[in-house]
N, C-alpha and C positions, 0 to 999 in steps of 0.2 A: 504494500499500500504506499501510496506517495503522501509524504507531509508537507502541508503548507501552513504559514501563518494565520490565525484565527484572529480577527480582532476583537470578537467578542470574550472568547476564553483567555486571550492575551499569551497566546502558547503555540506550540506546535501540534496540530491536530491532524487526522487521517482525514481523507477527502472522498466522499461518494457521489455517486451521481454525475462524476465528471464527464467533461465533452469538450473537446477541441473546436476552438473557433477561431477566426480571422477578424480582426478589427478594419474599421473603414480606412486608416492609415498602414495596413497591411500587415501588421506585427500580429503573432499569433498569441492567444490567450488557452488558458484551462479553467473551466468555469465547474464548479461543484459545490456541494455542500458540506459542512464540518459534521465528522460524526458524532460530537456529544452534544452540540447546541443547535444544530441544524440551520445555522448561518450561512448565505451565500458567500463563496470565496471567490476569487480571481487572482490568477497568477499568470502573469506574463512570461512566457516562454522565450528561450533564446531561438534563434533563426536555425541553428544547426540542430536543435532538439528533435528527435522524431518520436513519435507517439508510439510506435512499436516497441521503442527502448523501454519505456516505463511499463509494459504489461508483464515484463519477466520478472 
């Protein structure tokens, strides 16, 4: 499971219901929900990051 910073919990948490999207400016983001408080989380990904690498 991938961990990202949750602004509500103020700590790194797991992310569920994750989806990769592209913003208007062309940058890729990963959107999902915090595992403990269900807050929406967005993480900006680097350009070289591949989605399939996270599934391992």
